[in-house]
BAKOL-699703 format. One record per residue: x, y, z of N, C-alpha, C in turn; residue number from 1. Coordinates in steps of 0.02 Angstrom, whole numbers, plus 50000, padded with zeros to 5 digits. Layout:
(dopa (X, Y, Z), (X, Y, Z), (X, Y, Z), NUM);
...
***
This chain:
(dopa (55261, 59427, 54664), (55268, 59374, 54615), (55303, 59401, 54554), 1);
(dopa (55354, 59366, 54529), (55392, 59388, 54470), (55356, 59365, 54407), 2);
(dopa (55347, 59413, 54361), (55316, 59397, 54297), (55370, 59384, 54246), 3);
(dopa (55361, 59331, 54208), (55407, 59315, 54154), (55385, 59353, 54092), 4);
(dopa (55409, 59416, 54086), (55385, 59458, 54032), (55402, 59431, 53963), 5);
(dopa (55464, 59404, 53952), (55478, 59376, 53886), (55429, 59321, 53866), 6);
(dopa (55411, 59277, 53914), (55363, 59224, 53899), (55295, 59252, 53883), 7);
(dopa (55273, 59302, 53922), (55208, 59333, 53909), (55207, 59367, 53840), 8);
(dopa (55263, 59398, 53822), (55266, 59431, 53757), (55263, 59380, 53700), 9);
(dopa (55299, 59325, 53707), (55297, 59272, 53656), (55227, 59244, 53649), 10);
(dopa (55194, 59232, 53706), (55125, 59205, 53705), (55078, 59255, 53670), 11);
(dopa (55086, 59319, 53686), (55043, 59371, 53656), (55053, 59373, 53581), 12);
(dopa (55115, 59370, 53558), (55129, 59371, 53486), (55099, 59309, 53453), 13);
(dopa (55107, 59251, 53485), (55081, 59189, 53457), (55005, 59190, 53452), 14);
(dopa (54971, 59214, 53504), (54898, 59217, 53504), (54873, 59264, 53450), 15);
(dopa (54904, 59323, 53446), (54883, 59372, 53395), (54896, 59345, 53325), 16);
(dopa (54953, 59312, 53317), (54969, 59283, 53251), (54921, 59228, 53232), 17);
(dopa (54901, 59186, 53280), (54853, 59133, 53266), (54784, 59160, 53249), 18);
(dopa (54765, 59214, 53283), (54700, 59245, 53267), (54701, 59272, 53195), 19);
(dopa (54757, 59303, 53175), (54762, 59328, 53107), (54761, 59271, 53056), 20);
(dopa (54796, 59216, 53072), (54797, 59159, 53027), (54728, 59126, 53022), 21);
(dopa (54693, 59121, 53079), (54625, 59093, 53080), (54579, 59134, 53035), 22);
(dopa (54586, 59200, 53039), (54545, 59243, 52998), (54562, 59235, 52924), 23);
(dopa (54627, 59231, 52908), (54648, 59225, 52838), (54624, 59160, 52807), 24);
(dopa (54628, 59105, 52844), (54612, 59040, 52816), (54538, 59021, 52819), 25);
(dopa (54502, 59043, 52870), (54434, 59019, 52879), (54381, 59074, 52882), 26);
(dopa (54392, 59124, 52926), (54340, 59173, 52938), (54330, 59220, 52879), 27);
(dopa (54385, 59246, 52851), (54379, 59292, 52794), (54345, 59259, 52734), 28);
(dopa (54363, 59197, 52714), (54326, 59164, 52659), (54251, 59157, 52673), 29);
(dopa (54233, 59143, 52736), (54163, 59138, 52754), (54128, 59205, 52746), 30);
(dopa (54161, 59259, 52765), (54130, 59325, 52758), (54121, 59342, 52684), 31);
(dopa (54171, 59326, 52644), (54165, 59340, 52572), (54108, 59299, 52540), 32);
(dopa (54103, 59236, 52562), (54049, 59194, 52536), (53980, 59220, 52556), 33);
(dopa (53974, 59244, 52618), (53911, 59271, 52642), (53892, 59334, 52604), 34);
(dopa (53942, 59376, 52588), (53929, 59437, 52550), (53907, 59419, 52479), 35);
(dopa (53940, 59369, 52449), (53923, 59349, 52381), (53852, 59321, 52379), 36);
(dopa (53832, 59281, 52428), (53764, 59253, 52430), (53713, 59309, 52438), 37);
(dopa (53729, 59357, 52481), (53682, 59413, 52492), (53674, 59454, 52428), 38);
(dopa (53730, 59471, 52396), (53726, 59511, 52336), (53690, 59475, 52279), 39);
(dopa (53695, 59407, 52278), (53661, 59370, 52226), (53587, 59360, 52238), 40);
(dopa (53566, 59373, 52301), (53495, 59361, 52318), (53452, 59423, 52314), 41);
(dopa (53483, 59482, 52307), (53444, 59544, 52304), (53466, 59583, 52242), 42);
(dopa (53419, 59625, 52218), (53436, 59664, 52158), (53478, 59726, 52174), 43);
(dopa (53466, 59755, 52234), (53505, 59814, 52254), (53532, 59803, 52325), 44);
(dopa (53593, 59776, 52330), (53622, 59763, 52397), (53632, 59828, 52436), 45);
(dopa (53617, 59825, 52501), (53627, 59883, 52544), (53698, 59880, 52573), 46);
(dopa (53732, 59938, 52570), (53801, 59942, 52594), (53806, 59927, 52668), 47);
(dopa (53757, 59946, 52706), (53758, 59934, 52779), (53760, 59859, 52793), 48);
(dopa (53721, 59821, 52753), (53720, 59748, 52763), (53786, 59718, 52741), 49);
(dopa (53814, 59742, 52686), (53879, 59717, 52663), (53934, 59731, 52715), 50);
(dopa (53933, 59791, 52742), (53983, 59808, 52793), (53975, 59764, 52855), 51);
(dopa (53912, 59750, 52874), (53901, 59708, 52933), (53925, 59637, 52920), 52);
(dopa (53912, 59611, 52860), (53935, 59543, 52844), (54011, 59539, 52839), 53);
(dopa (54042, 59594, 52821), (54115, 59595, 52812), (54153, 59613, 52876), 54);
(dopa (54116, 59628, 52929), (54148, 59650, 52990), (54184, 59592, 53025), 55);
(dopa (54247, 59604, 53044), (54286, 59553, 53079), (54262, 59546, 53151), 56);
(dopa (54266, 59485, 53179), (54252, 59477, 53251), (54299, 59522, 53291), 57);
(dopa (54274, 59548, 53346), (54312, 59597, 53385), (54380, 59569, 53407), 58);
(dopa (54381, 59506, 53429), (54443, 59475, 53452), (54494, 59471, 53395), 59);
(dopa (54470, 59453, 53335), (54514, 59449, 53277), (54540, 59519, 53259), 60);
(dopa (54496, 59568, 53262), (54516, 59637, 53246), (54571, 59661, 53292), 61);
(dopa (54563, 59649, 53357), (54614, 59669, 53405), (54679, 59630, 53393), 62);
(dopa (54673, 59565, 53382), (54733, 59524, 53372), (54773, 59546, 53312), 63);
(dopa (54739, 59560, 53256), (54774, 59582, 53195), (54804, 59652, 53204), 64);
(dopa (54772, 59693, 53244), (54798, 59761, 53255), (54861, 59759, 53299), 65);
(dopa (54860, 59717, 53351), (54916, 59715, 53397), (54976, 59675, 53372), 66);
(dopa (54963, 59627, 53327), (55016, 59582, 53306), (55079, 59617, 53280), 67);
(dopa (55075, 59663, 53232), (55137, 59694, 53207), (55175, 59732, 53261), 68);
(dopa (55139, 59766, 53305), (55172, 59804, 53359), (55208, 59756, 53407), 69);
(dopa (55172, 59705, 53429), (55202, 59657, 53476), (55260, 59619, 53444), 70);
(dopa (55253, 59603, 53379), (55306, 59566, 53345), (55370, 59608, 53341), 71);
(dopa (55363, 59673, 53325), (55421, 59717, 53322), (55453, 59724, 53390), 72);
(dopa (55412, 59731, 53442), (55439, 59736, 53511), (55476, 59672, 53529), 73);
(dopa (55448, 59614, 53511), (55481, 59550, 53526), (55548, 59545, 53492), 74);
(dopa (55552, 59563, 53429), (55615, 59559, 53392), (55667, 59607, 53421), 75);
(dopa (55646, 59670, 53433), (55693, 59719, 53460), (55718, 59699, 53529), 76);
(dopa (55671, 59678, 53571), (55688, 59662, 53640), (55729, 59597, 53646), 77);
(dopa (55715, 59549, 53603), (55748, 59484, 53608), (55816, 59482, 53575), 78);
(dopa (55825, 59519, 53521), (55885, 59511, 53481), (55927, 59575, 53473), 79);
(dopa (55899, 59633, 53489), (55936, 59695, 53477), (55950, 59733, 53541), 80);
(dopa (55900, 59767, 53568), (55910, 59810, 53627), (55852, 59801, 53675), 81);
(dopa (55869, 59797, 53740), (55818, 59792, 53792), (55830, 59846, 53844), 82);
(dopa (55777, 59882, 53865), (55786, 59933, 53917), (55780, 59904, 53988), 83);
(dopa (55816, 59933, 54034), (55811, 59915, 54105), (55816, 59979, 54146), 84);
(dopa (55793, 59975, 54208), (55802, 60030, 54256), (55844, 60006, 54314), 85);
(dopa (55890, 60048, 54337), (55934, 60031, 54392), (55898, 60041, 54459), 86);
(dopa (55889, 59986, 54499), (55850, 59991, 54560), (55891, 60006, 54623), 87);
(dopa (55958, 59998, 54620), (55999, 60005, 54680), (56063, 60043, 54664), 88);
(dopa (56102, 60057, 54716), (56163, 60094, 54708), (56225, 60051, 54703), 89);
(dopa (56218, 59987, 54685), (56276, 59942, 54684), (56327, 59958, 54630), 90);
(dopa (56306, 59997, 54579), (56353, 60015, 54526), (56374, 60088, 54527), 91);
(dopa (56361, 60123, 54583), (56385, 60191, 54590), (56462, 60191, 54591), 92);
(dopa (56493, 60242, 54562), (56465, 60302, 54531), (56450, 60294, 54457), 93);
(dopa (56461, 60235, 54428), (56448, 60225, 54357), (56374, 60233, 54341), 94);
(dopa (56332, 60200, 54381), (56259, 60203, 54370), (56226, 60223, 54436), 95);
(dopa (56177, 60267, 54431), (56141, 60291, 54490), (56072, 60259, 54492), 96);
(dopa (56043, 60259, 54552), (55974, 60234, 54560), (55928, 60275, 54516), 97);
(dopa (55886, 60241, 54477), (55839, 60276, 54434), (55864, 60286, 54363), 98);
(dopa (55926, 60267, 54348), (55950, 60272, 54279), (55913, 60221, 54235), 99);
(dopa (55893, 60242, 54177), (55864, 60197, 54127), (55919, 60182, 54076), 100);
(dopa (55934, 60118, 54068), (55990, 60098, 54025), (55967, 60057, 53966), 101);
(dopa (56010, 60052, 53916), (55999, 60010, 53858), (56050, 59954, 53859), 102);
(dopa (56026, 59893, 53844), (56069, 59834, 53846), (56072, 59803, 53776), 103);
(dopa (56132, 59794, 53751), (56143, 59763, 53685), (56133, 59687, 53693), 104);
(dopa (56083, 59660, 53657), (56066, 59589, 53665), (56107, 59543, 53619), 105);
(dopa (56145, 59570, 53571), (56181, 59527, 53525), (56257, 59530, 53533), 106);
(dopa (56281, 59570, 53581), (56354, 59575, 53591), (56385, 59508, 53608), 107);
(dopa (56349, 59468, 53647), (56376, 59404, 53671), (56342, 59344, 53638), 108);
(dopa (56310, 59355, 53582), (56279, 59300, 53546), (56204, 59307, 53540), 109);
(dopa (56175, 59281, 53487), (56103, 59283, 53476), (56071, 59225, 53513), 110);
(dopa (56022, 59241, 53556), (55990, 59190, 53598), (55915, 59190, 53583), 111);
(dopa (55885, 59131, 53585), (55813, 59125, 53575), (55777, 59152, 53637), 112);
(dopa (55722, 59189, 53627), (55685, 59214, 53685), (55656, 59158, 53726), 113);
(dopa (55647, 59172, 53790), (55618, 59127, 53840), (55666, 59070, 53859), 114);
(dopa (55687, 59028, 53811), (55732, 58972, 53828), (55804, 58994, 53831), 115);
(dopa (55820, 59053, 53803), (55887, 59084, 53809), (55943, 59040, 53783), 116);
(dopa (55929, 58998, 53735), (55981, 58957, 53704), (56019, 58997, 53652), 117);
(dopa (56086, 58997, 53657), (56126, 59034, 53608), (56127, 58996, 53542), 118);
(dopa (56105, 59030, 53489), (56102, 58998, 53423), (56156, 59024, 53376), 119);
(dopa (56181, 59084, 53389), (56234, 59113, 53348), (56285, 59144, 53395), 120);
(dopa (56346, 59120, 53394), (56400, 59149, 53436), (56428, 59211, 53402), 121);
(dopa (56423, 59268, 53437), (56448, 59331, 53410), (56511, 59353, 53446), 122);
(dopa (56511, 59350, 53511), (56569, 59371, 53551), (56560, 59349, 53622), 123);
(dopa (56612, 59358, 53662), (56610, 59340, 53733), (56620, 59402, 53776), 124);
(dopa (56596, 59401, 53838), (56608, 59456, 53884), (56682, 59469, 53892), 125);
(dopa (56699, 59533, 53897), (56769, 59552, 53908), (56776, 59582, 53978), 126);
(dopa (56835, 59574, 54006), (56848, 59602, 54072), (56836, 59677, 54071), 127);
(dopa (56794, 59701, 54117), (56778, 59772, 54120), (56710, 59789, 54092), 128);
(dopa (56678, 59742, 54056), (56611, 59755, 54029), (56561, 59763, 54086), 129);
(dopa (56512, 59807, 54076), (56454, 59810, 54121), (56400, 59766, 54091), 130);
(dopa (56382, 59714, 54128), (56340, 59661, 54100), (56277, 59650, 54142), 131);
(dopa (56221, 59639, 54107), (56158, 59619, 54140), (56153, 59543, 54133), 132);
(dopa (56133, 59511, 54187), (56127, 59438, 54188), (56073, 59418, 54237), 133);
(dopa (56051, 59357, 54232), (56001, 59330, 54278), (56037, 59302, 54339), 134);
(dopa (56014, 59322, 54397), (56044, 59301, 54461), (56044, 59225, 54465), 135);
(dopa (56101, 59194, 54475), (56105, 59120, 54475), (56057, 59086, 54523), 136);
(dopa (56045, 59116, 54582), (56001, 59084, 54631), (55927, 59095, 54615), 137);
(dopa (55911, 59145, 54574), (55842, 59159, 54555), (55843, 59189, 54484), 138);
(dopa (55840, 59148, 54433), (55846, 59173, 54364), (55790, 59221, 54343), 139);
(dopa (55738, 59229, 54384), (55686, 59277, 54367), (55707, 59349, 54384), 140);
(dopa (55763, 59356, 54419), (55787, 59422, 54441), (55848, 59442, 54400), 141);
(dopa (55847, 59502, 54371), (55904, 59526, 54332), (55951, 59567, 54376), 142);
(dopa (56016, 59555, 54368), (56067, 59593, 54403), (56110, 59630, 54352), 143);
(dopa (56144, 59683, 54374), (56193, 59717, 54332), (56256, 59728, 54373), 144);
(dopa (56313, 59704, 54347), (56378, 59712, 54380), (56431, 59719, 54326), 145);
(dopa (56493, 59726, 54348), (56548, 59730, 54301), (56585, 59663, 54298), 146);
(dopa (56604, 59643, 54238), (56641, 59581, 54229), (56712, 59591, 54255), 147);
(dopa (56730, 59552, 54306), (56797, 59556, 54335), (56838, 59495, 54317), 148);
(dopa (56807, 59436, 54321), (56844, 59375, 54307), (56816, 59337, 54248), 149);
(dopa (56860, 59316, 54202), (56842, 59276, 54145), (56857, 59202, 54159), 150);
(dopa (56832, 59156, 54119), (56846, 59085, 54131), (56921, 59071, 54138), 151);
(dopa (56939, 59037, 54192), (57009, 59021, 54205), (57046, 59071, 54249), 152);
(dopa (57018, 59129, 54260), (57051, 59181, 54301), (57051, 59162, 54375), 153);
(dopa (57101, 59186, 54410), (57104, 59182, 54483), (57094, 59252, 54510), 154);
(dopa (57041, 59261, 54549), (57023, 59327, 54576), (57038, 59329, 54650), 155);
(dopa (57069, 59383, 54672), (57084, 59391, 54743), (57065, 59461, 54765), 156);
(dopa (57033, 59466, 54824), (57015, 59530, 54853), (57044, 59533, 54923), 157);
(dopa (57084, 59584, 54936), (57125, 59585, 54997), (57094, 59626, 55053), 158);
(dopa (57128, 59623, 55111), (57104, 59659, 55170), (57105, 59735, 55160), 159);
(dopa (57151, 59759, 55118), (57153, 59832, 55104), (57113, 59850, 55042), 160);
(dopa (57067, 59806, 55023), (57019, 59820, 54969), (57052, 59829, 54902), 161);
(dopa (57102, 59788, 54889), (57135, 59788, 54823), (57113, 59727, 54784), 162);
(dopa (57104, 59735, 54720), (57083, 59682, 54676), (57142, 59656, 54636), 163);
(dopa (57151, 59589, 54637), (57204, 59556, 54598), (57172, 59507, 54549), 164);
(dopa (57196, 59507, 54488), (57174, 59460, 54437), (57236, 59422, 54413), 165);
(dopa (57235, 59357, 54423), (57292, 59314, 54404), (57358, 59339, 54434), 166);
(dopa (57355, 59360, 54497), (57414, 59381, 54533), (57435, 59453, 54520), 167);
(dopa (57403, 59487, 54474), (57421, 59556, 54457), (57371, 59604, 54488), 168);
(dopa (57397, 59655, 54525), (57353, 59705, 54554), (57323, 59748, 54499), 169);
(dopa (57258, 59760, 54504), (57224, 59803, 54455), (57241, 59875, 54471), 170);
(dopa (57265, 59911, 54422), (57286, 59981, 54432), (57227, 60024, 54452), 171);
(dopa (57238, 60066, 54502), (57187, 60113, 54524), (57220, 60178, 54547), 172);
(dopa (57183, 60233, 54540), (57210, 60299, 54558), (57157, 60339, 54595), 173);
(dopa (57173, 60364, 54654), (57126, 60403, 54694), (57109, 60468, 54658), 174);
(dopa (57044, 60482, 54651), (57024, 60543, 54616), (56981, 60589, 54660), 175);
(dopa (56958, 60565, 54717), (56917, 60609, 54760), (56884, 60571, 54815), 176);
(dopa (56843, 60606, 54854), (56807, 60574, 54909), (56737, 60604, 54915), 177);
(dopa (56694, 60569, 54951), (56625, 60592, 54961), (56599, 60560, 55025), 178);
(dopa (56543, 60584, 55052), (56515, 60553, 55113), (56497, 60480, 55101), 179);
(dopa (56509, 60438, 55152), (56493, 60367, 55147), (56442, 60347, 55199), 180);
(dopa (56426, 60282, 55201), (56377, 60257, 55248), (56400, 60266, 55320), 181);
(dopa (56463, 60250, 55333), (56491, 60253, 55402), (56548, 60303, 55407), 182);
(dopa (56553, 60348, 55362), (56608, 60397, 55362), (56620, 60422, 55292), 183);
(dopa (56682, 60420, 55271), (56698, 60445, 55204), (56706, 60387, 55155), 184);
(dopa (56691, 60401, 55093), (56701, 60354, 55038), (56750, 60385, 54989), 185);
(dopa (56792, 60343, 54960), (56842, 60367, 54913), (56827, 60341, 54843), 186);
(dopa (56838, 60384, 54794), (56827, 60366, 54724), (56895, 60354, 54691), 187);
(dopa (56900, 60299, 54655), (56961, 60280, 54620), (56947, 60270, 54546), 188);
(dopa (56996, 60288, 54506), (56993, 60270, 54435), (57028, 60203, 54427), 189);
(dopa (56991, 60154, 54400), (57016, 60085, 54393), (57016, 60066, 54320), 190);
(dopa (57062, 60024, 54300), (57064, 59999, 54232), (57062, 59924, 54232), 191);
(dopa (57007, 59897, 54204), (56998, 59825, 54197), (56997, 59810, 54122), 192);
(dopa (57047, 59775, 54098), (57051, 59764, 54026), (57059, 59830, 53990), 193);
(dopa (57013, 59843, 53943), (57014, 59906, 53906), (56968, 59958, 53937), 194);
(dopa (56932, 59939, 53990), (56882, 59984, 54019), (56913, 60024, 54077), 195);
(dopa (56911, 60090, 54071), (56933, 60134, 54126), (56870, 60166, 54155), 196);
(dopa (56861, 60159, 54220), (56799, 60181, 54251), (56813, 60199, 54324), 197);
(dopa (56762, 60227, 54357), (56767, 60245, 54428), (56738, 60190, 54471), 198);
(dopa (56770, 60179, 54529), (56742, 60134, 54580), (56738, 60173, 54646), 199);
(dopa (56700, 60146, 54692), (56688, 60181, 54755), (56702, 60133, 54813), 200);
(dopa (56742, 60156, 54862), (56758, 60115, 54921), (56742, 60155, 54984), 201);
(dopa (56709, 60120, 55031), (56698, 60150, 55097), (56752, 60124, 55143), 202);
(dopa (56798, 60168, 55161), (56859, 60146, 55195), (56848, 60121, 55266), 203);
(dopa (56791, 60137, 55296), (56777, 60115, 55365), (56731, 60054, 55366), 204);
(dopa (56717, 60025, 55308), (56670, 59970, 55305), (56702, 59911, 55269), 205);
(dopa (56690, 59850, 55298), (56714, 59789, 55265), (56664, 59734, 55280), 206);
(dopa (56635, 59706, 55228), (56579, 59659, 55237), (56600, 59586, 55240), 207);
(dopa (56663, 59571, 55223), (56681, 59501, 55215), (56751, 59488, 55243), 208);
(dopa (56768, 59424, 55257), (56835, 59409, 55280), (56887, 59431, 55229), 209);
(dopa (56945, 59453, 55251), (56996, 59478, 55204), (57029, 59421, 55164), 210);
(dopa (57062, 59443, 55110), (57103, 59398, 55069), (57065, 59336, 55045), 211);
(dopa (57009, 59349, 55014), (56970, 59294, 54984), (56995, 59282, 54912), 212);
(dopa (56991, 59220, 54890), (57015, 59203, 54823), (56967, 59154, 54790), 213);
(dopa (56957, 59164, 54725), (56911, 59123, 54686), (56944, 59105, 54620), 214);
(dopa (56930, 59045, 54595), (56951, 59025, 54528), (56888, 59018, 54485), 215);
(dopa (56887, 59053, 54429), (56828, 59055, 54386), (56827, 58993, 54341), 216);
(dopa (56775, 58952, 54346), (56771, 58891, 54304), (56757, 58908, 54230), 217);
(dopa (56767, 58860, 54188), (56752, 58869, 54117), (56678, 58884, 54108), 218);
(dopa (56663, 58930, 54062), (56593, 58947, 54047), (56560, 58990, 54100), 219);
(dopa (56599, 59020, 54145), (56572, 59061, 54199), (56610, 59128, 54203), 220);
(dopa (56580, 59175, 54242), (56609, 59241, 54249), (56602, 59264, 54322), 221);
(dopa (56651, 59304, 54344), (56651, 59331, 54412), (56633, 59405, 54407), 222);
(dopa (56581, 59426, 54444), (56553, 59493, 54438), (56561, 59533, 54502), 223);
(dopa (56574, 59598, 54495), (56578, 59642, 54553), (56545, 59709, 54536), 224);
(dopa (56514, 59740, 54588), (56486, 59806, 54579), (56540, 59859, 54587), 225);
(dopa (56531, 59916, 54554), (56580, 59971, 54560), (56577, 60003, 54629), 226);
(dopa (56520, 59998, 54662), (56513, 60021, 54731), (56535, 59963, 54776), 227);
(dopa (56600, 59955, 54784), (56629, 59893, 54809), (56605, 59871, 54878), 228);
(dopa (56586, 59917, 54921), (56564, 59898, 54988), (56489, 59901, 54997), 229);
(dopa (56453, 59910, 54942), (56380, 59910, 54944), (56353, 59873, 54883), 230);
(dopa (56378, 59814, 54872), (56358, 59775, 54813), (56352, 59702, 54830), 231);
(dopa (56295, 59673, 54815), (56284, 59601, 54823), (56307, 59568, 54758), 232);
(dopa (56369, 59543, 54759), (56397, 59517, 54697), (56431, 59450, 54708), 233);
(dopa (56474, 59429, 54662), (56504, 59362, 54663), (56542, 59348, 54728), 234);
(dopa (56565, 59399, 54763), (56602, 59389, 54825), (56559, 59360, 54881), 235);
(dopa (56492, 59369, 54875), (56448, 59353, 54932), (56396, 59298, 54918), 236);
(dopa (56387, 59278, 54856), (56336, 59229, 54841), (56355, 59160, 54867), 237);
(dopa (56311, 59130, 54905), (56325, 59065, 54935), (56259, 59026, 54937), 238);
(dopa (56244, 58992, 54882), (56182, 58956, 54874), (56194, 58881, 54886), 239);
(dopa (56162, 58851, 54937), (56173, 58780, 54951), (56149, 58734, 54894), 240);
(dopa (56108, 58761, 54850), (56084, 58720, 54793), (56132, 58720, 54734), 241);
(dopa (56186, 58759, 54739), (56236, 58764, 54686), (56301, 58733, 54711), 242);
(dopa (56336, 58692, 54670), (56400, 58664, 54692), (56447, 58717, 54718), 243);
(dopa (56485, 58701, 54770), (56527, 58750, 54804), (56576, 58784, 54756), 244);
(dopa (56603, 58746, 54708), (56652, 58776, 54663), (56620, 58826, 54615), 245);
(dopa (56553, 58827, 54613), (56519, 58876, 54570), (56488, 58933, 54609), 246);
(dopa (56498, 58935, 54675), (56472, 58990, 54714), (56500, 59056, 54689), 247);
(dopa (56456, 59104, 54677), (56477, 59170, 54655), (56487, 59176, 54580), 248);
(dopa (56480, 59122, 54543), (56494, 59123, 54472), (56430, 59130, 54430), 249);
(dopa (56435, 59168, 54377), (56378, 59178, 54331), (56390, 59135, 54269), 250);
(dopa (56347, 59084, 54257), (56356, 59042, 54197), (56338, 59081, 54134), 251);
(dopa (56368, 59060, 54079), (56357, 59093, 54015), (56283, 59094, 53996), 252);
(dopa (56246, 59042, 54015), (56175, 59037, 53996), (56133, 59090, 54030), 253);
(dopa (56159, 59122, 54084), (56121, 59173, 54120), (56133, 59244, 54093), 254);
(dopa (56176, 59250, 54043), (56192, 59317, 54017), (56133, 59346, 53979), 255);
(dopa (56118, 59409, 53992), (56065, 59446, 53957), (56095, 59491, 53903), 256);
(dopa (56147, 59529, 53920), (56177, 59572, 53870), (56224, 59623, 53902), 257);
(dopa (56253, 59665, 53859), (56301, 59716, 53880), (56266, 59784, 53885), 258);
(dopa (56271, 59814, 53944), (56243, 59881, 53954), (56289, 59932, 53920), 259);
(dopa (56260, 59976, 53878), (56303, 60021, 53841), (56284, 60094, 53845), 260);
(dopa (56224, 60111, 53869), (56206, 60181, 53871), (56152, 60195, 53923), 261);
(dopa (56153, 60256, 53951), (56099, 60283, 53992), (56059, 60329, 53947), 262);
(dopa (55993, 60319, 53944), (55952, 60361, 53899), (55904, 60406, 53937), 263);
(dopa (55898, 60395, 54003), (55855, 60438, 54043), (55868, 60422, 54116), 264);
(dopa (55853, 60469, 54160), (55859, 60457, 54232), (55797, 60483, 54267), 265);
(dopa (55771, 60442, 54313), (55712, 60461, 54351), (55719, 60432, 54422), 266);
(dopa (55760, 60465, 54465), (55774, 60437, 54531), (55712, 60429, 54575), 267);
(dopa (55664, 60477, 54570), (55604, 60473, 54610), (55543, 60477, 54564), 268);
(dopa (55514, 60420, 54546), (55457, 60420, 54500), (55393, 60447, 54533), 269);
(dopa (55392, 60512, 54542), (55333, 60546, 54571), (55312, 60602, 54525), 270);
(dopa (55250, 60626, 54534), (55226, 60681, 54494), (55267, 60744, 54506), 271);
(dopa (55295, 60750, 54566), (55334, 60810, 54582), (55407, 60805, 54559), 272);
(dopa (55427, 60747, 54535), (55496, 60737, 54511), (55492, 60708, 54440), 273);
(dopa (55515, 60745, 54392), (55509, 60725, 54323), (55573, 60690, 54298), 274);
(dopa (55567, 60647, 54248), (55627, 60617, 54218), (55673, 60672, 54191), 275);
(dopa (55737, 60657, 54189), (55784, 60706, 54162), (55836, 60672, 54118), 276);
(dopa (55871, 60711, 54079), (55920, 60686, 54031), (55991, 60706, 54053), 277);
(dopa (56000, 60723, 54116), (56065, 60747, 54138), (56119, 60695, 54137), 278);
(dopa (56101, 60631, 54139), (56150, 60577, 54142), (56153, 60537, 54076), 279);
(dopa (56123, 60562, 54024), (56124, 60527, 53960), (56195, 60521, 53934), 280);
(dopa (56213, 60461, 53913), (56280, 60450, 53886), (56298, 60376, 53884), 281);
(dopa (56358, 60362, 53857), (56382, 60294, 53854), (56406, 60270, 53922), 282);
(dopa (56401, 60205, 53934), (56424, 60175, 53996), (56495, 60149, 53987), 283);
(dopa (56539, 60168, 54033), (56609, 60146, 54030), (56625, 60100, 54088), 284);
***
């Protein structure tokens, strides 16, 4: 079962805030009145009794203690930076399984938590950005891919695994090879917009019919993984509940933010394998 963590966090902040407000407006005045009555009824008030009368209810005490921490987490996570962990190899070699990344939440506009409505337009995704977004077929699941197509672009992927944007072949340069799933995989340096990065192709594997072409509608984006033959991305999404012309497209409302840094890596979360900082750096 998927948990809606942003909603749970908002509820927790609201409950803790209401407990603090309840104490400020009603409970604290009652405690002060009880202390005043006690002190006026005896000649020598006992401190133990005063402390007991002034003691906050346990639930209120916890709520007031947690509120500032939860509120800061909510603000940071909703409007500034949110951490994620990479669960698959679809973005290799840029991101590896177990990488912990930071996502800029305001690069593409300030959005309200939970309802994700954009309230302040800051900027739009650029071709080549590594972006986290909610999977169109299941918005409870977060995906991370690279922005390949912007609104209005025509994207084509050919039988020889070349990427074309608006009729222009995207420049790539072979830089090396490594073992692949069914043989060898080749690494290429690719330039999308201003972003120069590595992509990975398995030359003996092809998952889809050749020479596919897509036109990106307004307000949508076409996404691909850097591990081109091991990525569930815009080339393959086919949801019968979504209009055919929007198959494979990520709507602007599903955007979470721009991934910009790796801050830790933990490929195998076991006691015998510790987190490491070997991959710390900016994401290109």
